[in-house]
C-alpha positions as CSV (number, residue, x, y, z in Angstrom):
1,M,-38.6,44.8,-2.8
2,I,-38.7,45.5,-6.6
3,V,-35.9,43.2,-7.9
4,K,-34.8,40.0,-6.3
5,L,-32.4,37.4,-7.6
6,E,-31.6,34.2,-5.9
7,N,-28.8,32.0,-6.8
8,I,-28.7,32.9,-10.3
9,N,-26.4,30.8,-12.6
10,K,-25.8,31.6,-16.4
11,V,-23.9,29.2,-18.6
12,Y,-23.3,29.5,-22.2
13,G,-23.1,26.4,-24.2
14,E,-24.1,22.9,-22.9
15,S,-23.6,22.9,-19.0
16,G,-20.7,20.6,-17.8
17,S,-19.2,20.5,-21.5
18,E,-15.6,21.4,-22.4
19,T,-17.1,24.3,-24.6
20,S,-19.5,25.8,-21.7
21,V,-18.7,29.1,-20.5
22,P,-19.9,30.1,-17.1
23,A,-20.9,33.9,-16.9
24,L,-22.9,34.1,-13.6
25,N,-22.1,32.1,-10.4
26,N,-24.7,31.7,-7.8
27,V,-25.5,35.8,-7.9
28,S,-28.1,36.8,-5.4
29,L,-29.4,40.4,-5.3
30,S,-32.1,42.6,-3.9
31,V,-32.9,46.0,-4.9
32,D,-35.6,47.9,-3.1
33,E,-38.0,50.5,-4.9
34,G,-36.1,53.8,-5.2
35,E,-32.6,52.6,-4.7
36,Y,-29.7,53.7,-6.9
37,V,-27.2,50.7,-7.2
38,A,-24.1,50.4,-9.3
39,I,-22.6,46.9,-10.4
40,M,-19.0,47.5,-11.1
41,G,-16.7,45.0,-12.8
42,P,-13.9,44.6,-15.5
43,S,-14.7,43.4,-19.2
44,G,-15.6,39.8,-19.0
45,S,-16.7,39.9,-15.3
46,G,-20.4,38.9,-16.1
47,K,-21.8,42.4,-15.5
48,S,-23.7,42.9,-18.9
49,T,-25.1,39.3,-18.5
50,L,-26.3,40.1,-15.1
51,M,-28.1,43.2,-16.7
52,N,-29.5,41.2,-19.5
53,V,-31.0,38.8,-16.9
54,I,-32.5,41.7,-14.9
55,G,-33.9,43.4,-18.1
56,C,-35.6,40.2,-19.2
57,L,-33.4,40.2,-22.1
58,D,-31.7,36.7,-21.2
59,K,-32.9,34.0,-19.0
60,P,-30.3,32.2,-16.4
61,T,-29.5,28.6,-16.6
62,S,-30.8,28.2,-13.1
63,G,-32.0,30.3,-10.2
64,S,-35.0,32.6,-9.2
65,Y,-36.0,36.0,-10.4
66,F,-38.8,38.2,-9.0
67,F,-39.7,41.5,-10.1
68,E,-42.3,43.1,-7.9
69,K,-42.8,39.6,-6.3
70,Q,-43.7,38.3,-9.8
71,D,-42.0,35.1,-10.9
72,V,-40.2,36.2,-14.1
73,L,-38.9,32.9,-15.1
74,K,-42.5,31.6,-15.2
75,L,-43.6,34.1,-17.7
76,K,-44.3,33.5,-21.3
77,D,-42.3,35.4,-23.9
78,R,-45.0,37.9,-24.5
79,Q,-45.7,38.4,-20.8
80,M,-41.8,39.0,-20.4
81,S,-41.8,41.6,-23.4
82,D,-44.7,43.4,-21.8
83,L,-42.9,43.6,-18.5
84,R,-39.8,45.0,-20.4
85,L,-42.0,47.5,-22.2
86,H,-43.9,48.9,-19.2
87,S,-41.6,48.3,-16.3
88,I,-38.0,48.4,-17.3
89,G,-36.2,51.3,-19.1
90,F,-32.8,50.8,-20.9
91,V,-29.8,53.1,-21.5
92,F,-26.8,51.8,-23.3
93,Q,-23.4,53.2,-24.0
94,S,-24.1,53.2,-27.6
95,F,-27.3,55.2,-27.6
96,Y,-29.1,52.9,-30.3
97,L,-31.0,55.8,-31.8
98,M,-32.6,55.9,-35.2
99,N,-30.6,58.5,-37.3
100,E,-33.4,59.3,-39.8
101,E,-35.6,60.3,-36.9
102,S,-36.2,63.4,-34.7
103,A,-35.4,63.2,-31.1
104,T,-39.3,63.2,-30.4
105,E,-39.8,60.3,-32.9
106,N,-37.0,58.4,-31.2
107,V,-38.3,58.8,-27.7
108,A,-41.9,58.0,-28.8
109,L,-40.9,54.6,-30.1
110,P,-41.7,52.4,-26.9
111,L,-45.1,54.5,-26.7
112,S,-46.0,53.2,-30.2
113,Y,-45.0,49.7,-29.2
114,A,-47.5,50.2,-26.1
115,G,-50.5,51.1,-28.4
116,I,-50.5,54.9,-27.4
117,P,-52.3,57.1,-29.9
118,K,-50.0,59.4,-32.0
119,K,-50.9,62.7,-30.4
120,E,-50.4,61.4,-26.8
121,R,-47.1,59.8,-27.9
122,E,-45.7,63.1,-29.2
123,K,-46.9,65.0,-26.1
124,R,-45.4,62.6,-23.7
125,A,-42.1,62.4,-25.7
126,V,-41.7,66.2,-25.8
127,D,-42.5,65.9,-21.9
128,A,-39.6,63.5,-21.5
129,L,-37.3,65.5,-23.6
130,S,-38.0,68.7,-21.6
131,K,-37.3,66.7,-18.4
132,V,-33.9,65.7,-19.6
133,G,-33.1,69.5,-20.7
134,L,-33.8,69.0,-24.4
135,A,-36.8,71.1,-24.6
136,D,-35.1,73.1,-27.4
137,R,-34.0,70.1,-29.4
138,V,-37.2,68.0,-30.0
139,K,-37.0,68.3,-33.6
140,F,-33.4,67.6,-34.0
141,R,-32.1,64.3,-35.6
142,P,-29.3,62.5,-33.7
143,D,-26.7,63.5,-36.4
144,Q,-27.4,67.2,-35.1
145,L,-26.8,66.4,-31.6
146,S,-23.6,66.1,-29.4
147,G,-23.0,62.7,-27.7
148,G,-24.2,64.0,-24.5
149,Q,-27.4,65.1,-26.1
150,K,-27.8,61.8,-28.0
151,Q,-27.5,60.1,-24.4
152,R,-30.0,62.6,-23.1
153,V,-32.5,61.4,-25.8
154,A,-32.0,57.7,-25.1
155,I,-32.6,58.4,-21.5
156,A,-35.9,60.3,-22.2
157,R,-36.7,57.3,-24.4
158,A,-36.0,55.1,-21.4
159,I,-38.3,56.9,-18.9
160,V,-41.1,57.9,-21.4
161,N,-43.1,54.9,-20.2
162,N,-42.5,55.6,-16.6
163,P,-40.6,52.4,-15.8
164,K,-40.3,50.8,-12.2
165,V,-36.6,50.4,-13.1
166,L,-33.8,52.2,-15.3
167,L,-31.0,49.8,-16.4
168,A,-28.0,51.8,-17.5
169,D,-25.1,49.8,-19.3
170,E,-21.9,51.8,-19.1
171,P,-24.0,55.1,-19.7
172,T,-21.1,57.5,-19.9
173,G,-18.5,55.1,-21.7
174,A,-19.0,57.1,-25.1
175,L,-18.9,60.5,-23.5
176,D,-16.3,63.1,-22.5
177,Q,-15.7,63.9,-18.9
178,K,-18.0,67.0,-18.9
179,S,-20.8,65.2,-20.7
180,G,-20.6,62.1,-18.5
181,A,-20.7,64.2,-15.3
182,A,-24.1,65.9,-16.8
183,I,-25.6,62.4,-17.4
184,M,-24.6,61.5,-13.8
185,D,-26.3,64.5,-12.4
186,L,-29.5,63.7,-14.6
187,F,-29.6,60.1,-13.1
188,K,-29.3,61.6,-9.5
189,Q,-32.2,63.9,-10.3
190,L,-34.3,61.0,-11.6
191,N,-33.4,58.7,-8.7
192,D,-34.3,61.8,-6.4
193,E,-37.8,61.7,-8.0
194,G,-38.2,58.1,-7.2
195,T,-36.8,56.2,-10.3
196,T,-35.1,52.8,-9.2
197,I,-31.7,52.9,-11.0
198,I,-29.4,49.8,-11.6
199,M,-26.2,50.8,-13.3
200,I,-23.5,48.7,-14.8
201,T,-19.9,50.2,-15.0
202,H,-16.2,49.5,-15.1
203,D,-15.4,52.9,-13.8
204,A,-15.1,53.3,-9.9
205,A,-15.6,57.1,-10.5
206,I,-19.0,56.6,-12.2
207,A,-20.2,53.8,-9.6
208,S,-19.3,56.3,-6.7
209,H,-22.5,58.2,-7.8
210,A,-24.8,55.3,-6.6
211,K,-26.0,55.0,-3.2
212,K,-24.9,51.3,-3.0
213,I,-22.1,49.6,-5.0
214,Y,-21.6,45.9,-5.7
215,R,-18.6,44.4,-7.5
216,I,-18.8,41.4,-9.9
217,V,-15.7,39.2,-10.3
218,D,-15.7,36.2,-12.5
219,G,-19.3,36.0,-12.3
220,R,-19.7,36.3,-8.6
221,L,-21.3,39.4,-7.0
222,Y,-19.8,41.0,-3.9
223,D,-20.9,44.0,-1.7
224,G,-18.7,46.9,-2.6
225,L,-17.1,46.9,0.8
226,E,-16.7,42.9,1.0
227,D,-13.5,41.2,0.2
228,E,-14.3,38.4,-2.2
229,N,-11.6,36.2,-0.3
230,E,-13.4,36.4,3.0
231,K,-16.9,35.6,1.2
232,D,-15.2,32.3,-0.2
233,N,-14.0,31.4,3.3
């Protein structure tokens, strides 16, 4: 078991007040190493909040979270930052690349935070770009790349530290159909090579690429084949 959430609740604002907003409601989720999981839900369902909790970008109001049996919610801020840096890779819809830097420099950024020497950073960044099919674009800046190529750079950046888990939030949302299909093929390749993937999406067609699907509705998580009315009964 690499990720284990137990009875996670997240409330924005003061719990119980008229202005409080519940985002996650008693969510439990277990993900084994090497799994490829999709969490599907509409806008406002709580799926991005859930990803932020899994990615140690936000803390739940209550519940338990274990990452490789480590009690995440007992970690200090520096320890949580180290966990994000070394064990979790992030892929977002909007790429978040530095336009003035080359593809290699963008991919090498997490390695600089990890204190890796410059020569080694460059080598590992070029290797990661080759892995995602951009060996011929290592010196290109983002404004010289297509949307699909930008997302490949973002994926290379996410995997350059060899993370235990790759979190992807609407990874094809800004891409055309052909580019999106290519990114899904790349995710399959990474998963086949052993990378654990947790993907957040509103798109059933994208979710279908995963080996296991969950749905999130009004902050509650359901197995993809389970009817939420049945679970409440």
